[in-house]
LUMVEXRO-864648 format. One record per residue: x, y negated, z negated of N, C-alpha, C in turn; residue in three letters. Coordinates in steps of 0.2 Angstrom, whole numbers, padded with zeros to 4 digits, always signed. Layout:
XYZXYZXYZALA
...
***
This chain:
-0078-0061-0019-0081-0058-0013-0078-0061-0007MET
-0078-0057-0002-0076-0059+0005-0081-0058+0010TYR
-0081-0062+0015-0085-0062+0021-0081-0060+0027THR
-0082-0055+0031-0079-0053+0037-0083-0055+0043VAL
-0080-0059+0047-0084-0062+0053-0080-0063+0059ARG
-0083-0063+0065-0079-0065+0071-0077-0072+0071PRO
-0072-0074+0075-0070-0080+0076-0071-0082+0083VAL
-0073-0088+0085-0074-0091+0092-0068-0094+0094SER
-0067-0095+0100-0062-0100+0103-0062-0107+0101ALA
-0068-0109+0100-0069-0116+0097-0066-0117+0090ARG
-0068-0112+0086-0065-0112+0079-0057-0112+0079GLU
-0054-0108+0084-0047-0108+0084-0044-0115+0086LEU
-0048-0118+0090-0046-0125+0092-0047-0130+0087ARG
-0052-0129+0083-0054-0134+0078-0052-0133+0070ASP
-0046-0130+0069-0044-0129+0063-0043-0122+0060GLY
-0046-0117+0063-0045-0110+0060-0038-0108+0062THR
-0035-0110+0067-0028-0108+0069-0023-0110+0063ALA
-0024-0116+0060-0020-0118+0055-0021-0113+0049GLU
-0027-0111+0047-0028-0106+0042-0025-0099+0043ARG
-0026-0097+0050-0023-0091+0052-0015-0091+0052LEU
-0012-0097+0053-0005-0098+0053-0003-0097+0046GLY
-0006-0100+0041-0004-0099+0034-0004-0091+0032GLU
-0009-0088+0034-0010-0080+0033-0004-0077+0037LEU
-0003-0079+0043+0003-0075+0047+0009-0077+0043MET
+0011-0083+0041+0017-0084+0038+0018-0080+0032ALA
+0013-0080+0028+0013-0076+0021+0014-0068+0023ASP
+0011-0066+0028+0012-0059+0030+0019-0057+0032THR
+0022-0062+0037+0028-0061+0039+0034-0062+0034VAL
+0033-0067+0030+0037-0068+0025+0037-0063+0019ASP
+0032-0059+0019+0031-0054+0014+0034-0047+0017GLY
+0037-0047+0023+0040-0041+0026+0036-0037+0031GLY
+0030-0039+0033+0026-0036+0038+0029-0037+0045ALA
+0030-0031+0048+0032-0031+0055+0026-0032+0060SER
+0025-0039+0062+0019-0040+0066+0022-0044+0073ILE
+0028-0044+0074+0031-0047+0080+0034-0054+0079GLY
+0035-0056+0073+0038-0062+0071+0044-0061+0066PHE
+0049-0066+0066+0054-0066+0062+0053-0070+0056LEU
+0056-0069+0050+0055-0073+0044+0061-0078+0044ALA
+0061-0083+0041+0054-0086+0039+0051-0089+0045PRO
+0044-0088+0044+0040-0090+0050+0037-0097+0048LEU
+0038-0102+0053+0036-0109+0052+0028-0109+0053ASP
+0025-0112+0049+0017-0112+0049+0015-0116+0055ARG
+0018-0121+0057+0015-0125+0062+0016-0121+0069ALA
+0022-0117+0069+0023-0113+0075+0018-0107+0075ALA
+0016-0104+0069+0011-0099+0069+0004-0101+0071ALA
+0003-0107+0069-0004-0110+0070-0004-0111+0078ALA
+0001-0113+0081+0001-0114+0088+0000-0108+0092GLY
+0003-0102+0089+0002-0096+0092-0005-0094+0092TRP
-0008-0095+0086-0016-0094+0086-0020-0098+0091TRP
-0018-0104+0091-0022-0109+0096-0021-0106+0103ARG
-0015-0103+0104-0014-0101+0111-0018-0095+0113GLY
-0022-0092+0108-0026-0086+0109-0033-0088+0112LEU
-0035-0095+0111-0041-0097+0112-0044-0095+0119ALA
-0040-0096+0124-0042-0094+0131-0044-0087+0132PRO
-0040-0082+0129-0042-0075+0129-0048-0074+0125ASP
-0049-0077+0119-0055-0076+0115-0061-0079+0119VAL
-0061-0084+0122-0066-0087+0126-0068-0083+0132GLU
-0063-0080+0135-0065-0076+0141-0067-0068+0139ALA
-0067-0067+0132-0068-0060+0130-0063-0055+0131GLY
-0057-0057+0133-0051-0053+0133-0048-0051+0126ARG
-0050-0055+0121-0048-0054+0114-0054-0055+0110LEU
-0055-0050+0105-0060-0051+0100-0056-0052+0093LEU
-0058-0057+0089-0054-0058+0083-0059-0059+0077LEU
-0057-0056+0071-0061-0056+0065-0057-0059+0060TRP
-0060-0062+0055-0057-0065+0049-0061-0062+0043VAL
-0057-0062+0037-0060-0060+0031-0059-0067+0027ALA
-0064-0070+0025-0063-0076+0021-0065-0075+0014GLU
-0062-0078+0009-0063-0078+0002-0069-0083+0001GLN
-0075-0080-0001-0081-0084-0002-0080-0090-0007ASP
-0082-0096-0005-0082-0102-0009-0075-0106-0008GLY
-0070-0103-0005-0064-0106-0004-0062-0108+0003GLU
-0065-0104+0008-0064-0105+0015-0057-0103+0017GLY
-0053-0100+0012-0046-0097+0014-0047-0090+0017ARG
-0043-0090+0023-0043-0083+0026-0038-0079+0023ILE
-0041-0073+0021-0038-0068+0017-0035-0062+0021ALA
-0038-0062+0027-0036-0056+0032-0039-0057+0039GLY
-0036-0054+0044-0038-0054+0051-0036-0048+0054THR
-0040-0047+0060-0038-0041+0065-0040-0043+0072VAL
-0037-0040+0077-0039-0042+0084-0040-0035+0087GLN
-0045-0036+0092-0046-0031+0097-0045-0033+0104LEU
-0041-0030+0108-0039-0032+0115-0041-0026+0119ARG
-0047-0027+0123-0049-0022+0127-0045-0022+0133PRO
-0044-0016+0136-0040-0015+0142-0043-0019+0148ALA
-0038-0021+0152-0040-0025+0157-0041-0022+0164ALA
-0039-0015+0164-0039-0012+0170-0046-0008+0171THR
-0048-0007+0177-0054-0003+0179-0055+0004+0176ALA
-0049+0007+0176-0049+0014+0173-0048+0014+0165ASN
-0048+0008+0162-0047+0008+0155-0052+0005+0151GLY
-0058+0003+0154-0063+0000+0151-0066+0003+0145ARG
-0064+0009+0144-0067+0013+0138-0062+0012+0132HIS
-0057+0009+0133-0052+0008+0127-0050+0001+0126ARG
-0046+0001+0120-0044-0006+0118-0038-0005+0113ALA
-0034-0010+0112-0028-0010+0108-0031-0014+0101ASP
-0029-0012+0096-0030-0015+0089-0023-0018+0088VAL
-0024-0025+0085-0017-0028+0084-0018-0033+0078ALA
-0013-0035+0075-0012-0040+0070-0017-0039+0064LYS
-0017-0033+0062-0021-0033+0056-0017-0035+0050LEU
-0019-0040+0047-0015-0044+0041-0020-0045+0035MET
-0017-0044+0029-0021-0046+0023-0016-0050+0019VAL
-0018-0056+0017-0013-0060+0013-0011-0056+0006HIS
-0005-0057+0004-0002-0053-0001-0006-0054-0007ARG
-0009-0059-0009-0013-0060-0015-0020-0057-0014ALA
-0022-0054-0008-0028-0051-0008-0028-0043-0006ASP
-0022-0041-0006-0021-0034-0005-0024-0029-0010ARG
-0026-0023-0009-0028-0018-0014-0035-0019-0015GLY
-0039-0023-0011-0046-0024-0012-0050-0022-0007ARG
-0048-0018-0002-0051-0015+0003-0053-0019+0009GLY
-0049-0025+0010-0050-0029+0015-0048-0026+0022LEU
-0042-0023+0022-0040-0020+0028-0045-0015+0031ALA
-0048-0011+0026-0053-0006+0028-0060-0010+0031GLY
-0062-0015+0028-0067-0019+0030-0066-0022+0037ARG
-0060-0025+0038-0059-0028+0044-0059-0022+0050LEU
-0056-0017+0048-0056-0011+0053-0063-0009+0055LEU
-0067-0008+0049-0074-0006+0050-0078-0011+0055ALA
-0077-0017+0054-0080-0022+0058-0078-0022+0065ALA
-0072-0021+0066-0069-0020+0073-0071-0014+0076LEU
-0071-0008+0073-0074-0002+0076-0081-0002+0077GLU
-0085-0005+0073-0092-0006+0075-0093-0010+0081SER
-0090-0016+0082-0090-0020+0088-0088-0016+0094ALA
-0083-0012+0093-0080-0008+0099-0085-0003+0101ALA
-0088+0000+0097-0094+0005+0098-0099+0001+0102VAL
-0101-0005+0099-0106-0009+0102-0105-0011+0110GLY
-0098-0012+0111-0096-0014+0118-0095-0008+0122HIS
-0096-0002+0120-0095+0004+0124-0088+0007+0124GLY
-0084+0005+0119-0077+0007+0119-0077+0014+0116LEU
-0073+0018+0118-0072+0025+0115-0066+0027+0112ARG
-0060+0023+0114-0054+0025+0112-0050+0019+0109THR
-0048+0019+0103-0044+0013+0101-0036+0015+0100LEU
-0032+0011+0101-0025+0013+0100-0021+0007+0096VAL
-0016+0009+0092-0013+0004+0088-0006+0006+0087LEU
-0001+0002+0085+0005+0004+0082+0007+0000+0076ASP
+0011+0004+0072+0013+0001+0065+0020+0003+0063THR
+0023-0001+0059+0030+0001+0057+0030+0008+0053GLU
+0034+0013+0055+0034+0019+0052+0036+0019+0045THR
+0033+0022+0041+0035+0023+0034+0032+0017+0029GLY
+0028+0012+0032+0026+0007+0028+0019+0008+0026GLY
+0016+0004+0021+0009+0005+0019+0004+0005+0024PRO
+0005+0002+0029-0001+0002+0034-0001+0008+0038ALA
+0004+0012+0038+0004+0019+0041+0000+0023+0037GLU
+0000+0023+0031-0004+0027+0026-0011+0025+0026ARG
-0012+0019+0027-0019+0016+0027-0023+0018+0033MET
-0019+0018+0039-0023+0020+0045-0024+0028+0045TYR
-0020+0032+0042-0021+0039+0042-0027+0040+0037ALA
-0027+0037+0032-0033+0037+0027-0039+0035+0030ALA
-0039+0030+0035-0045+0028+0038-0047+0032+0044ALA
-0044+0038+0045-0046+0042+0050-0043+0042+0057GLY
-0038+0038+0057-0034+0037+0063-0029+0043+0064TRP
-0028+0045+0070-0024+0051+0072-0017+0048+0074THR
-0012+0051+0071-0005+0049+0072-0003+0053+0079ARG
+0000+0049+0084+0002+0052+0090+0009+0054+0090VAL
+0013+0049+0087+0020+0050+0087+0024+0044+0085GLY
+0031+0044+0085+0035+0039+0083+0040+0037+0088THR
+0041+0031+0089+0046+0028+0094+0051+0025+0090VAL
+0058+0028+0090+0063+0025+0086+0065+0018+0089PRO
+0067+0013+0084+0069+0007+0086+0065+0003+0091ASP
+0058+0004+0090+0053+0000+0094+0053-0007+0093PHE
+0053-0009+0087+0053-0017+0085+0057-0018+0079ALA
+0058-0025+0079+0062-0026+0073+0057-0029+0067THR
+0060-0028+0061+0056-0031+0056+0057-0038+0055ASP
+0054-0042+0050+0055-0049+0050+0062-0051+0049PRO
+0066-0047+0046+0073-0048+0045+0077-0047+0051ALA
+0074-0044+0057+0078-0043+0063+0081-0036+0063GLY
+0079-0031+0058+0082-0025+0058+0077-0020+0062VAL
+0080-0016+0067+0076-0012+0071+0073-0006+0067ALA
+0067-0005+0068+0063+0000+0065+0059+0004+0070ARG
+0057+0010+0067+0053+0015+0071+0046+0013+0070ALA
+0042+0014+0075+0035+0012+0076+0031+0019+0077THR
+0025+0019+0073+0021+0025+0074+0015+0023+0078THR
+0013+0027+0083+0007+0026+0087+0001+0030+0084ILE
-0005+0026+0084-0011+0030+0081-0016+0029+0087PHE
-0021+0033+0087-0027+0032+0090-0033+0034+0086TYR
-0039+0031+0088-0045+0034+0085-0050+0034+0090LYS
-0054+0040+0091-0059+0041+0095-0066+0039+0092ALA
-0069+0035+0095-0076+0032+0093-0081+0036+0095LEU
-0087+0036+0092-0093+0039+0095-0094+0037+0103PRO
-0096+0042+0107-0096+0041+0114-0103+0037+0116THR
-0102+0034+0121-0108+0030+0124-0105+0028+0131GLY
-0110+0025+0135-0108+0022+0141-0103+0016+0141ALA
-0098+0017+0144-0093+0011+0144-0096+0005+0148ALA
-0095-0001+0145-0097-0007+0149-0092-0012+0148ARG
-0092-0017+0152-0087-0023+0151-0088-0026+0145ASP
-0082-0028+0142-0083-0032+0135-0084-0039+0136VAL
-0081-0042+0142-0081-0049+0143-0087-0051+0145GLY
***
């Protein structure tokens, strides 16, 4: 069993960043294009996660993890970054959806997205946007989860080996409600 829950800034500073660094290294070393090159140093990855603590604390970033019950191991994560502009308070970017290679195929990505989408609705957000490597398994998962494909940008980012790849942009319209500040 897995538990999906939000993560606080304090947790990032108190050891969760190291566990997220392990997940990130596994994800990148497994070939996922999430903004880092392989091989990814676990200490550097943990430092990157710790660096997010101020944004989490200020409400500029919401972060969830999926933990394997009884082990405390982080099996997956996802982030929601609300727009900072006054005219964008109704939208947010989804980023860094990762599931450990040993935990894939168990519905964790869908559970993480569901938690994120529910929280987004609760914060009055109506539009979510994300990008993913074109042709990869994540692209099929987002389409199956009800996300709408907008288009493709050639050579948008490199994969972990440094090879330029196309990126597909998706959006999802959430149930409407009065937009309010997330932070």
